[in-house]
Structure formats: C-alpha cells, structure tokens
C-alpha positions in Angstrom: 0.0 -0.1 0.2 1.3 3.4 -1.1 2.0 6.5 1.2 -0.8 8.1 -0.8 -4.0 5.4 -0.3 -2.4 5.2 3.4 -3.0 8.7 3.9 -6.7 8.8 2.3 -7.5 5.6 4.0 -6.8 7.7 7.3 -8.3 10.5 6.4 -11.7 8.7 5.3 -11.2 6.7 9.0 -11.1 9.9 10.3 -13.8 11.4 8.4 -16.3 8.4 9.5 -15.0 9.1 12.8 -16.4 12.5 13.2 -19.8 11.8 11.2 -20.1 8.9 13.8 -19.3 11.7 16.7 -21.6 14.3 15.2 -24.5 11.4 15.3 -24.1 10.1 18.7 -23.0 13.5 19.9 -26.9 14.5 20.5 -27.7 11.4 21.8 -25.0 11.4 24.3 -26.0 14.5 25.5 -29.6 13.8 26.1 -28.8 10.8 27.8 -26.1 12.6 30.2 -28.5 15.1 31.3 -31.2 12.9 32.0 -28.5 10.5 33.9 -27.7 13.4 35.7 -31.4 14.5 36.4 -32.2 11.1 37.6 -28.5 10.7 39.8 -29.6 14.1 41.2 -33.3 13.1 42.3 -32.4 9.9 43.4 -29.3 11.4 45.8 -31.7 13.3 47.5 -34.2 11.1 48.0 -32.1 7.9 49.1 -31.7 9.4 53.1 -35.2 9.2 53.1 -35.9 5.5 51.8 -32.9 4.5 53.7 -34.1 6.0 57.0 -37.9 4.7 56.3 -36.1 0.9 55.2 -34.4 0.9 58.9 -37.5 2.5 60.8 -40.0 -0.7 59.3 -37.2 -3.3 59.5 -38.2 -4.5 62.7 -41.9 -5.3 61.7 -41.2 -5.8 57.8 -38.0 -7.3 57.2 -38.9 -8.0 53.8 -39.7 -4.8 52.6 -36.9 -3.2 54.5 -34.5 -5.7 52.3 -36.6 -4.5 49.0 -35.9 -0.9 50.1 -32.4 -1.4 50.2 -32.0 -3.1 46.9 -29.2 -0.7 45.1 -31.8 -0.4 42.0 -34.9 0.1 43.8 -33.8 2.5 46.1 -32.6 4.7 43.3 -36.3 4.5 41.5 -38.1 5.0 45.0 -35.6 7.6 45.8 -36.4 9.7 42.9 -40.5 9.1 43.2 -39.9 10.7 46.7 -38.5 13.6 45.3 -40.8 13.8 42.7 -43.9 13.7 45.2 -41.8 16.5 47.1 -41.7 18.9 44.0 -45.2 18.1 43.4 -46.3 19.2 47.1 -43.9 22.2 46.9 -45.5 23.1 43.5 -48.9 22.9 45.2 -47.8 24.8 48.4 -46.6 27.9 46.5 -50.2 28.4 45.4 -50.8 28.7 48.7 -50.3 32.0 51.0 -48.1 29.9 53.4 -46.0 28.5 50.5 -45.8 32.0 48.9 -44.8 33.4 52.0 -41.9 30.6 52.5 -40.4 31.2 48.5 -40.4 35.1 49.5 -38.5 34.4 52.6 -36.5 32.1 50.6 -35.5 34.9 47.8 -34.9 37.3 50.2 -32.1 35.1 51.7 -31.0 34.2 48.1 -30.5 38.0 47.3 -27.7 38.2 49.9 -25.5 35.9 48.1 -24.3 38.0 45.1 -23.6 34.8 42.4 -26.2 32.8 43.6 -28.6 35.5 43.3 -27.8 36.2 39.7 -28.4 32.5 38.5 -31.4 32.1 40.7 -33.1 35.2 39.0 -31.9 34.9 35.6 -32.9 31.0 35.7 -36.5 32.3 37.3 -37.1 34.9 34.8 -36.2 32.3 31.9 -38.6 30.0 33.0 -41.2 32.5 33.5 -41.0 33.3 30.1 -41.1 29.5 28.9 -44.6 29.2 30.9 -46.1 32.8 30.0 -47.6 31.6 26.8 -50.0 28.4 26.5 -48.7 26.1 24.6 -49.4 25.9 21.1 -49.7 29.9 20.8 -47.5 31.3 18.1 -44.7 33.5 19.8 -40.8 32.0 18.1 -40.2 35.2 15.9 -37.2 37.0 14.3 -36.5 40.3 14.8 -33.8 43.1 13.5 -30.8 42.7 15.9 -28.6 43.8 16.6 -28.9 46.0 13.3 -31.3 45.6 10.8 -29.1 43.8 8.3 -29.2 41.1 10.9 -31.7 38.7 12.4 -32.0 37.3 15.9 -34.5 34.8 17.1 -36.7 35.7 19.9 -39.7 35.1 22.0 -42.5 37.1 22.3 -43.5 37.6 26.1 -46.4 40.2 25.6 -47.6 43.0 23.7 -47.7 46.6 24.6 -48.9 49.9 22.9 -47.0 52.9 22.3 -48.4 55.9 24.6 -48.2 58.6 21.7 -49.2 56.8 18.9 -51.3 53.8 20.1 -49.0 51.4 17.6 -49.3 47.8 19.0 -45.6 46.9 20.4 -44.1 43.3 21.1 -41.8 42.5 24.2 -39.3 39.8 22.5 -36.5 38.0 25.0 -33.7 37.2 22.9 -31.7 34.3 24.3 -28.1 34.1 24.2 -26.2 31.1 23.0 -25.6 28.3 24.2 -27.3 29.2 27.6 -30.9 30.5 27.1 -31.2 31.6 30.8 -29.5 34.9 29.8 -30.7 37.4 27.4 -32.0 40.6 26.2 -35.2 42.3 26.3 -36.3 44.0 23.2 -39.4 46.5 22.4 -40.1 46.3 18.4 -42.9 47.3 16.8 -45.1 44.4 15.9 -45.2 45.0 12.1 -41.7 44.9 12.0 -41.4 41.0 13.6 -41.3 38.0 11.8 -43.3 35.0 13.0 -41.6 31.7 12.6 -43.4 28.7 12.7 -41.4 26.8 14.8 -42.4 25.7 18.5 -40.5 26.6 21.9 -38.7 23.1 22.0 -37.0 23.7 18.6 -36.2 27.2 19.1 -34.7 26.2 22.4 -32.9 23.5 20.9 -31.4 25.9 17.9 -30.2 28.3 20.9 -28.7 25.5 22.8 -26.9 23.9 19.9 -25.4 27.5 18.7 -27.9 27.1 15.6 -26.7 23.6 14.3 -30.1 22.0 15.4 -32.8 23.5 13.4 -35.6 23.1 10.7 -34.2 23.4 6.8 -36.0 26.6 6.2 -36.6 30.1 8.0 -38.7 33.3 6.8 -35.8 35.3 6.7 -36.1 37.8 3.8 -40.3 37.9 4.1 -41.6 39.1 7.1 -45.2 37.7 7.5 -47.7 40.1 8.6 -49.0 39.8 12.3 -52.1 38.3 13.1 -54.7 40.5 14.0 
C-alpha cells in the first residue's frame, strides 16, 4: 500500500469517526442530562428511603430489604423527590407557601453570585411558561442591526402611549445558555413570525444554531395576526 493510499484511508477513517461523533453527540448529551437529573433525584431522596427501611425493619424485614436494593432504592428515591416537588408546587399556590418562597428569595438575594444565577433562571422559566403551548410566539427581529436577525420569544404585547401602535416585548436568549439574554421592545409590524415550537427554538439556541428546521422566513416578514 502506497503512502498516498494510506493517507486517503486514514482521512476516510477520521472522517467517519467525526461523522459518528456528530451523530451520537445529541443522543449522548440527552443521556447525560437525563442521567444527571435522575442521579440528582436519587441522591436527594436516598436518605429518606434508607431511613424508612431501617424504621420498618423490625416489623417488616422483607419490605426493608426490598427498599435497600440498590436499583429499587434509586427509583424509590426519585419518586419520593418527585412527590415532594409536587407538594412544593401545590404549596406555592397557597399563601403560606408564597410567604416561604419570598423568605427564601430574600435570603438568596444576599448571596451575589447565587442571586444572579437564581434570578436569571427564574426569569427564563417564567418566560417559558408565559404563553400557552401552541400559541405562536417564536419570532425573528432585526437585532443587533437591521442587516441581521435574531431569534426571540414574544412575552407580551404593549402599545405606544403616543401613537397607539402595537409593540411586542421580545426576549432574545443568548447561546448556548438561554437563561441569559436581552429584552427588546419592537413594533409588532416589524416582527417576523416563525413557525417553530418553543422546543425547536430552544434546541436552536442551545446547539448554537446547528439544530434547526431546513427553512426559515428570513427575507419576507409575515404580517402579524390581528
């Protein structure tokens, strides 16, 4: 085998490795995120399961041994945490729960770095839940100049106090971290509506634009719906 053919073979091998890496990367990242979330839920709930197992061992040794099984313990721990999250969500809809959350946020506000992360994450999640699923709110706006467009989410509409013109409040997330971004107020007539779901828009932002539908209405703006 000549040096040229050897070099070509190595290039093809390298190319296929890169293609394989690009193909498996989204699945790998998804798995890592799910594994991380499940691991965290299990880690938080495991002490509760272990304590319950030791508490019931004198009367129910079989159930205690079942709870101490490594796999079942992880699943049970995750379920317990999910139940606690449900109770937390239920509690925040009550007055006492809202007061506890306000107290917690007041304590967090005293820690500069933690406060910044908490507020940006809370703001992003509030924006994500601001509009019912299925309502069109993924848009393109002229940002940072008229020659360029940025993907954004309409969070609400307003009116110009002087002219009465309808305005759109658009949150423009940064990549790859969508919890930080810009708030832009633009005339609704200058907004280009994009037929993307919220999930597609977030995938586009998080992956640096590599994950997106094949077409986008870049050059022709769609008339806003009345």
